[in-house]
C-alpha positions in Angstrom: 0.0 0.2 -0.1 2.8 2.6 0.8 4.4 1.6 -2.3 0.8 2.8 -4.4 0.9 5.8 -2.2 3.9 6.7 -3.3 3.8 6.3 -7.0 0.8 8.5 -6.4 2.8 11.6 -5.3 5.2 11.1 -7.8 2.8 10.8 -10.2 4.4 12.8 -13.3 2.5 16.7 -13.6 1.9 15.6 -17.6 -0.5 12.5 -16.3 -1.7 13.9 -13.5 -3.2 17.4 -14.9 -3.0 20.6 -18.1 -2.9 24.1 -17.0 -5.3 24.9 -19.9 -8.9 25.1 -19.2 -11.7 23.1 -21.0 -15.3 24.3 -19.5 -15.5 28.1 -18.2 -15.6 28.9 -14.5 -19.2 29.4 -15.0 -19.6 25.6 -16.3 -17.4 24.4 -13.9 -18.6 26.3 -10.6 -21.5 28.5 -11.3 -21.6 32.2 -9.8 -18.0 31.2 -7.9 -14.4 32.5 -8.3 -13.3 29.6 -5.7 -10.0 28.4 -7.7 -8.9 31.3 -10.0 -7.1 34.4 -9.3 -10.1 36.4 -9.3 -10.9 35.4 -6.4 -10.6 38.2 -4.1 -7.6 38.6 -0.8 -9.3 38.7 2.4 -8.6 40.6 5.0 -7.7 40.8 8.3 -10.5 42.4 9.7 -13.8 44.0 8.4 -14.9 47.3 8.6 -17.7 49.0 10.5 -20.4 50.3 9.6 -19.0 53.5 9.5 -16.0 52.2 7.5 -12.3 50.8 8.0 -11.2 51.3 11.3 -7.6 50.4 13.4 -7.5 46.7 14.1 -10.0 46.0 16.8 -7.4 43.5 18.6 -4.8 45.3 17.9 -4.1 45.4 21.6 -4.7 41.5 21.7 -2.6 40.1 18.3 0.6 38.6 19.8 -0.6 37.5 22.8 1.4 36.0 25.9 0.7 32.8 26.1 -0.8 33.5 30.3 -3.4 36.0 28.7 -6.0 33.9 26.3 -8.6 36.2 25.0 -11.9 33.9 24.4 -13.2 33.7 27.8 -14.6 37.5 27.0 -16.4 37.4 23.3 -16.1 41.2 22.7 -19.5 43.4 21.7 -19.4 44.7 18.3 -23.2 45.6 17.7 -22.7 44.9 14.3 -24.8 42.0 12.7 -23.6 40.7 9.2 -26.5 39.8 6.8 -26.6 36.6 4.2 -28.8 35.9 1.9 -29.0 31.8 1.2 -30.9 30.2 -2.2 -30.6 26.2 -2.0 -31.5 24.9 -5.4 -30.5 22.3 -7.6 -28.2 23.0 -11.5 -26.0 20.9 -13.2 -22.2 21.7 -13.4 -19.0 20.1 -13.7 -16.7 21.0 -11.3 -14.4 18.5 -13.0 -15.4 18.0 -16.4 -18.1 15.8 -15.7 -21.5 17.0 -15.8 -23.8 16.4 -13.3 -27.0 17.6 -10.8 -26.3 19.1 -7.4 -27.4 21.1 -4.7 -26.1 24.3 -4.5 -26.2 27.7 -2.8 -26.3 31.0 -4.7 -26.1 29.1 -7.6 -22.3 28.6 -6.7 -19.7 25.6 -5.4 -19.1 25.6 -3.2 -21.1 27.8 -1.8 -20.5 32.2 -0.9 -18.3 32.8 2.6 -19.9 33.8 5.2 -17.1 36.0 7.1 -17.5 37.9 10.4 -15.8 40.0 12.8 -15.1 38.2 16.1 -18.2 38.9 18.4 -20.4 40.1 15.6 -23.7 38.7 15.1 -24.1 36.5 11.8 -28.3 36.2 10.4 -28.2 33.8 7.7 -31.8 33.9 5.3 -32.0 29.8 4.1 -35.0 30.0 0.9 -35.2 25.8 0.5 -35.9 26.1 -3.5 -35.0 22.7 -4.4 -36.9 20.6 -6.7 -37.1 17.7 -9.2 -37.9 16.4 -6.5 -38.3 18.7 -3.5 -36.8 17.6 -0.2 -35.7 19.3 3.2 -32.9 21.2 4.5 -31.1 23.0 7.1 -27.5 24.4 7.7 -25.6 23.8 10.4 -22.8 26.2 11.3 -19.7 24.1 12.2 -17.9 24.4 15.2 -19.8 27.4 16.5 -21.1 26.9 20.4 -24.4 28.9 19.7 -24.3 29.7 23.2 -27.2 31.7 23.7 -29.4 30.3 20.6 -28.7 27.0 21.0 -32.5 26.2 18.3 -29.3 27.8 15.3 -27.3 24.7 15.0 -29.2 23.2 12.3 -29.7 19.9 12.8 -32.7 18.6 11.9 -34.8 16.3 14.9 -32.5 17.4 17.4 -32.6 21.3 17.6 -35.2 22.2 15.0 -37.6 21.2 11.8 -36.0 20.6 7.9 -36.7 23.3 6.3 -40.2 22.2 3.9 -40.0 22.8 0.1 -40.8 26.1 -1.1 -40.2 27.5 2.9 -37.7 30.0 4.2 -35.7 30.1 7.7 -33.5 32.8 9.2 -30.2 31.9 11.3 -29.0 33.9 13.7 -25.9 33.9 16.1 -23.1 35.3 17.3 -19.7 35.0 16.5 -18.4 33.9 19.3 -15.6 31.5 18.0 -12.6 32.9 16.0 -10.5 31.8 13.0 -11.4 29.3 10.0 -14.2 26.7 9.2 -17.3 26.1 7.0 -21.1 25.7 7.3 -22.8 22.4 5.2 -26.1 21.4 5.0 -26.9 18.8 8.2 -30.2 17.2 6.1 -29.4 13.9 4.9 -26.1 14.0 3.3 -27.2 16.5 1.4 -23.9 19.1 1.7 -22.1 16.1 -0.3 -24.4 17.3 -3.4 -22.6 20.6 -3.2 -24.3 22.8 0.0 -21.6 23.9 1.6 -18.8 26.6 1.6 -16.3 29.1 4.0 -16.9 30.5 7.5 -14.7 32.6 8.5 -14.5 35.2 11.4 -12.0 37.6 12.0 -9.6 37.9 15.3 -6.7 38.1 17.0 -3.4 36.9 15.5 -1.2 35.3 17.7 1.3 34.6 14.9 1.7 38.1 13.1 1.6 37.2 9.0 1.1 39.4 5.8 -1.4 38.2 3.7 -4.4 36.1 4.3 -5.1 33.9 1.0 -8.4 32.7 2.4 -10.4 29.3 2.5 -8.3 26.1 0.8 -11.3 23.9 0.6 -10.4 20.1 0.1 -12.3 17.0 -0.2 -13.3 13.9 -2.2 -16.3 13.7 -4.8 -18.7 12.0 -5.9 -20.3 11.8 -9.5 -23.5 10.2 -8.2 -26.5 11.7 -6.7 -26.3 12.2 -3.5 -28.9 9.8 -2.4 -28.2 6.9 -4.7 -24.6 6.6 -2.1 -26.5 6.3 0.5 -28.5 4.1 -0.8 -25.5 2.2 -1.1 -24.5 2.7 2.2 -27.7 1.9 3.6 -27.9 -1.1 1.6 -27.7 -4.9 2.5 -25.2 -5.8 0.0 -22.1 -8.1 1.0 -20.1 -6.2 -1.1 -18.1 -3.8 1.1 -17.4 -2.0 -2.1 -20.3 -0.9 -2.1 -21.8 0.1 1.7 -18.1 1.7 2.2 -19.3 3.6 -1.2 -16.2 4.9 -3.8 -16.0 8.3 -4.6 -15.2 9.5 -8.3 -12.3 12.4 -7.9 -11.1 15.1 -5.0 -10.8 19.0 -5.7 -9.2 21.5 -4.3 -11.9 24.2 -4.1 -14.1 22.9 -5.9 -11.6 21.9 -9.2 -9.3 19.3 -10.2 -9.0 16.8 -14.1 -10.7 13.4 -14.1 -10.1 11.1 -16.7 -12.9 10.8 -18.8 -12.4 7.0 -20.0 -12.9 5.4 -16.3 -16.5 7.0 -16.5 -18.7 4.4 -16.6 -22.0 6.7 -17.5 -22.5 8.4 -20.6 -22.7 11.5 -19.3 -21.0 14.7 -20.6 -17.6 15.2 -19.7 -14.5 17.0 -20.3 -11.1 15.8 -19.4 -9.3 18.7 -18.7 -12.4 20.9 -17.0 -8.9 23.4 -15.1 -7.2 23.4 -12.5 -7.8 25.6 -9.0 -5.2 28.8 -8.6 -3.3 30.6 -5.7 -0.6 33.1 -5.9 1.9 34.3 -3.2 4.0 37.9 -2.6 7.8 37.4 -3.2 8.9 37.3 0.6 5.9 37.6 2.4 4.2 35.4 5.6 0.9 33.8 3.8 -2.4 32.5 5.4 -4.3 29.0 4.6 -6.9 28.3 5.9 -7.5 24.6 5.2 -10.4 22.5 5.6 -11.7 19.4 4.4 -15.0 19.6 3.7 -15.3 16.1 2.1 -17.8 13.3 2.7 -15.2 10.6 4.3 -12.1 10.9 3.0 -8.4 11.6 5.2 -6.3 14.0 3.1 -2.7 14.6 2.9 -2.1 18.2 2.1 1.3 19.5 0.8 2.9 23.0 -1.6 6.1 21.5 -3.5 8.8 23.5 -2.9 7.2 25.5 0.4 7.8 24.2 4.4 4.6 24.5 6.3 3.9 26.5 9.3 0.6 25.1 11.1 -1.2 28.1 13.8 -4.5 26.8 14.9 -6.4 23.4 14.2 -10.4 23.8 14.3 -11.2 27.0 16.4 -7.9 27.0 18.4 -4.6 28.5 17.8 -1.7 26.1 18.9 1.9 27.0 19.8 3.3 26.7 15.3 4.9 23.6 14.2 6.4 23.2 10.8 5.1 20.6 8.3 6.1 18.7 5.2 2.6 17.3 5.0 -0.6 18.4 6.8 -3.4 15.4 7.5 -7.1 16.7 7.7 -10.0 13.9 8.6 -14.0 15.2 7.5 -15.3 18.3 8.3 -11.2 19.2 10.1 -9.5 22.6 9.8 -6.4 23.9 10.5 -4.2 27.1 9.7 -1.5 27.6 7.7 1.4 29.8 7.7 3.4 29.6 4.1 6.7 32.3 3.5 6.5 32.9 0.1 10.9 32.1 -0.2 10.8 30.6 -3.8 11.6 31.0 -6.7 9.2 33.4 -8.1 9.4 33.0 -11.3 8.6 29.3 -11.1 5.3 27.6 -10.3 4.7 24.8 -8.1 2.1 21.9 -7.2 0.1 22.0 -4.5 -1.7 18.5 -3.7 -4.2 17.3 -1.6 -3.8 13.4 -1.6 -7.1 11.0 -0.1 -5.3 8.6 1.7 -6.2 5.3 -0.2 -5.0 3.3 2.8 -7.5 4.8 5.0 -10.8 6.2 2.3 -11.8 4.3 -1.3 -11.6 6.1 -3.7 -11.2 6.0 -7.9 -8.9 9.6 -8.1 -6.8 10.1 -5.0 -5.3 13.2 -6.3 -5.9 16.4 -6.3 -3.7 19.3 -7.9 -3.9 22.9 -8.1 -0.9 25.6 -8.7 0.8 27.9 -7.4 2.7 30.9 -8.6 3.8 34.2 -7.5 2.5 38.1 -8.9 4.8 39.3 -11.5 5.0 36.2 -13.4 2.0 36.3 -15.9 3.3 33.3 -17.8 2.2 31.2 -15.7 3.8 27.0 -16.9 2.7 23.8 -15.8 5.1 23.2 -12.8 7.8 20.9 -13.0 8.4 20.5 -8.8 8.2 17.1 -7.3 7.2 16.1 -3.8 10.0 14.1 -1.9 9.1 15.3 1.4 5.7 15.0 1.5 6.1 11.2 0.2 8.2 10.8 3.8 6.0 12.4 6.0 2.5 11.3 4.2 4.3 7.2 4.3 4.8 7.0 7.7 1.4 8.8 9.4 -0.7 7.0 6.5 -1.5 3.7 7.6 -3.5 4.4 11.5 -5.6 7.2 9.8 -4.6 9.5 12.6 -4.0 13.4 12.8 -0.6 14.3 14.2 0.9 13.1 17.7 -1.5 15.0 20.8 2.0 15.7 22.1 2.3 18.7 19.0 -0.9 20.2 18.9 -0.5 22.0 22.2 -3.2 24.5 22.6 -1.1 27.8 22.8 -3.2 29.5 25.4 -3.2 26.3 28.1 -6.5 25.1 29.7 -5.6 21.9 32.5 -7.6 19.4 32.4 -10.0 19.1 35.2 -11.7 16.0 37.3 -14.7 15.0 35.4 -17.9 14.8 36.8 -18.7 11.3 34.9 -17.3 9.4 32.7 -19.1 7.2 29.8 -17.9 4.6 27.6 -18.8 3.9 24.6 -18.2 0.9 22.5 -18.0 1.4 18.8 -19.1 -1.7 16.4 -20.6 -2.1 12.5 -23.2 -4.1 12.8 -25.4 -6.0 10.2 -29.3 -6.6 10.7 -31.7 -9.7 10.5 -32.0 -8.2 7.3 -28.5 -7.7 5.8 -28.4 -3.9 6.9 -24.9 -2.5 8.0 -25.6 -0.3 11.1 -23.0 1.7 13.2 -24.0 1.1 16.8 -22.5 2.9 20.2 -23.1 0.7 23.1 -25.5 -1.5 20.4 -27.4 1.5 19.6 -28.2 3.1 16.5 -29.4 6.7 15.6 -32.4 7.6 14.1 -33.7 11.3 14.3 -37.1 12.3 14.1 -37.6 15.2 11.9 -41.1 16.6 13.1 -40.3 16.4 16.7 -36.7 17.6 17.3 -35.5 16.9 20.9 -34.6 20.4 22.4 -38.1 21.5 21.3 -39.6 18.8 23.6 -37.5 19.4 26.6 -37.6 23.1 26.1 -41.6 22.2 26.1 -40.5 20.1 30.1 -40.8 16.8 27.9 -37.9 14.4 28.7 -39.4 11.5 28.0 -37.6 10.3 25.1 -40.3 8.6 23.0 -38.1 6.2 20.8 -34.7 4.4 21.6 -33.4 5.1 17.9 -33.1 8.5 18.7 -30.1 7.3 21.2 -29.9 10.5 24.3 -27.2 10.8 26.8 -28.9 12.5 29.8 -25.8 13.8 32.2 -27.4 15.2 34.1 -26.3 18.3 36.3 -22.7 17.2 35.2 -20.4 20.2 34.9 -17.6 18.3 33.3 -18.1 15.3 31.1 -15.8 12.5 29.3 -16.6 10.5 27.0 -14.3 7.3 26.0 -14.8 5.8 22.6 -13.2 2.7 22.3 -13.9 1.5 18.4 -14.0 -2.7 17.8 -14.2 -2.2 13.6 -11.2 -1.7 11.3 -12.5 1.6 10.4 -11.3 5.3 11.4 -13.5 7.9 12.2 -13.1 11.8 12.2 -15.4 12.9 15.3 -17.2 15.7 15.8 -19.3 17.8 18.7 -21.7 20.3 18.4 -21.9 23.3 21.1 -18.8 23.2 22.0 -14.7 22.4 21.5 -13.7 19.4 23.5 -10.2 18.1 25.0 -8.8 15.4 23.7 -7.0 13.5 26.3 -5.7 10.5 25.0 -6.1 8.2 20.9 -4.2 5.5 20.6 -4.5 1.5 19.4 -7.1 -0.6 21.4 -8.9 0.3 24.6 -7.6 3.2 26.9 -5.6 2.5 29.3 -6.3 6.0 31.5 -3.2 7.3 29.9 -3.2 11.2 29.6 -1.5 13.2 27.2 -0.3 16.6 28.3 -3.1 17.0 30.9 -1.5 20.4 32.2 -2.9 21.8 28.7 -4.5 19.0 26.1 -5.6 19.3 22.8 -8.6 20.9 21.8 -10.3 21.4 18.8 -14.5 19.9 17.7 -13.0 17.0 15.2 -10.6 14.6 15.7 -9.9 11.5 14.6 -10.2 8.0 16.6 -7.5 6.0 14.7 -9.3 2.5 13.7 -9.4 -0.6 16.1 -8.6 2.6 18.3 -9.7 5.0 21.5 -10.4 8.2 21.4 -11.2 10.0 24.8 -12.6 13.6 24.9 -13.6 16.0 27.8 -15.5 19.0 28.1 -17.4 21.4 29.9 -21.1 21.0 30.1 -22.0 24.8 30.3 -24.3 24.8 27.0 -27.6 23.4 28.1 -29.6 22.3 24.6 -29.1 19.1 22.7 -25.9 18.3 20.6 -24.8 16.2 18.1 -21.6 14.1 18.5 -21.0 11.8 15.3 -18.9 10.5 13.3 -17.9 12.9 10.2 -18.3 10.5 7.5 -21.5 11.1 5.4 -22.4 7.5 5.3 -20.6 6.4 9.0 -23.7 9.3 10.3 -26.0 8.1 7.8 -25.4 4.8 8.9 -26.8 5.5 12.9 -23.2 6.5 13.9 -24.1 9.6 16.5 -25.8 9.7 19.7 -28.2 12.8 21.2 -26.4 14.9 24.3 -29.2 16.2 26.3 -27.4 18.8 28.3 -28.3 20.6 31.4 -31.9 19.3 31.2 -33.9 21.1 33.3 -32.4 24.5 32.1 -32.9 23.8 28.8 -36.9 24.5 29.9 -35.6 28.0 30.4 -34.9 28.7 27.0 -36.3 31.7 25.1 -36.7 29.6 21.9 -38.1 31.9 19.1 -42.1 31.4 17.9 -40.8 30.7 13.9 -39.1 27.8 15.3 -42.7 26.4 16.4 -43.9 27.3 12.3 -41.2 26.0 10.9 -41.9 22.7 12.0 -45.8 23.8 11.7 -44.4 24.2 8.2 -42.5 20.5 8.0 -45.7 19.1 9.3 -47.9 20.4 6.5 -45.8 19.3 3.7 -44.6 16.0 4.7 -48.2 15.6 5.1 -48.7 15.1 1.1 -45.5 14.1 0.2 -42.7 11.0 0.9 -40.2 11.5 2.9 -37.9 9.3 2.1 -35.9 9.5 5.1 -33.8 5.9 4.3 -31.1 6.5 6.7 -30.4 8.3 10.2 -31.5 11.7 8.9 -28.7 14.2 10.5 
């Protein structure tokens, strides 16, 4: 396997990609400018109502490690407004023409930008037709304190937005850094309903240029519902219920070898690659995010060293890397010095780990050039250092070692009030269907009865054990131990919180805690195959929160629990009346239309 992986990384540029673009930007990515040199550079902060101001975090930049700015979210008095129309369209991101679900006709979708402390208001219009289906939007990594109903998970915090209806999300940008937004209705986001979310805040490490989001992810040519059907099927073929992706994209672009396509769809080999530009001698921030459905990715830039400065929304002590590894939904911010030959061009690579993920096309390519170089030629660079590093990290399907990813602002570990151990396994039921179980239970959500709204009414009886609810009572500090006895690795995401990672490793947890004085913190972390993952969080956010694997097909097949947090305090939440109206709209629509919920629903 290592030999195969290395050969893929060393694939010649002539075989991998050409700079000629066989399709227009409108044909590949719709109304989006992602992946082009016309895409605007990102600022250090957004102007206030009265226009540009001084850096609002001037006194917080380059903070000492003993002076964490996070505990006090600033009050800005500013709301950033966005309108999202969710609808079907036909695009060819990699040259293969397919029907997808996009926001504002863009693939990837538009960036949400805010300053730390701003309010963000997003009006979402469900115009999905041919056929109609529900939708919802999740703001990944936002804690939603005080706006728990805006988390966007149907059956958990809200009813789906019915076709022809709209819903307005309003939440505080209470975390700063790099994230993304995506549909949380089944695996709908994998059809194209996603985009970046950038919250500008203090710099703990200086840099010159914000290049902005670099969205990485596997890509399927089939309709997402067909892929869910395979994952939910009773096939005995592992290659069916563990779906294979067709390609791998960078900012919504890559080329595809049309000769391997199994359909007669319109296909162009050289659709075009994403391009990025550096300024000579400047330090650049790249906001990497894995927005894909399942794949573990290795990211590298030929001829350039990377310095890792943040994971998810958490600043970390910088360290150098030849390769950055991201599981599905994870984000890593890096700094890169523009110190290479400015007259040359360089390959940017995002490689799907074929040891951890199934794909027909593992390598995504993009082109890096420098300002002043107007004659952009196909790169001839190689990736020797990246091959060595990726080979070392690949087999276990894991993130970088916990002793390397140290939060810049320390938070010591507390003693937990409660510890829950959950065993994860893949189960084949009596009808031959494959389900993920957590302590022998699988999860299925009820779109018409969101648990948050029931709890707010004082109804804490769980009518269906398939909701897979964990009520930790009044516990303030919660520890969860996940042990998996199956071969798959899982990027585990907790809503409503960032968590401390106490341990991850082979086999069941033996009680060892890595760096107890300042454990890794983030909102998504890899649980390696046949291994354990131990997380801990402060239960200071009354609500109902999902803790699930972010591989779309695993979440679809029930890999999720609902955490009922500080249940009695949920009754005191003042949930807006429009939440009830959204459920009435969904109830009305679902009474007269078939809701094809063949999976967990999230």
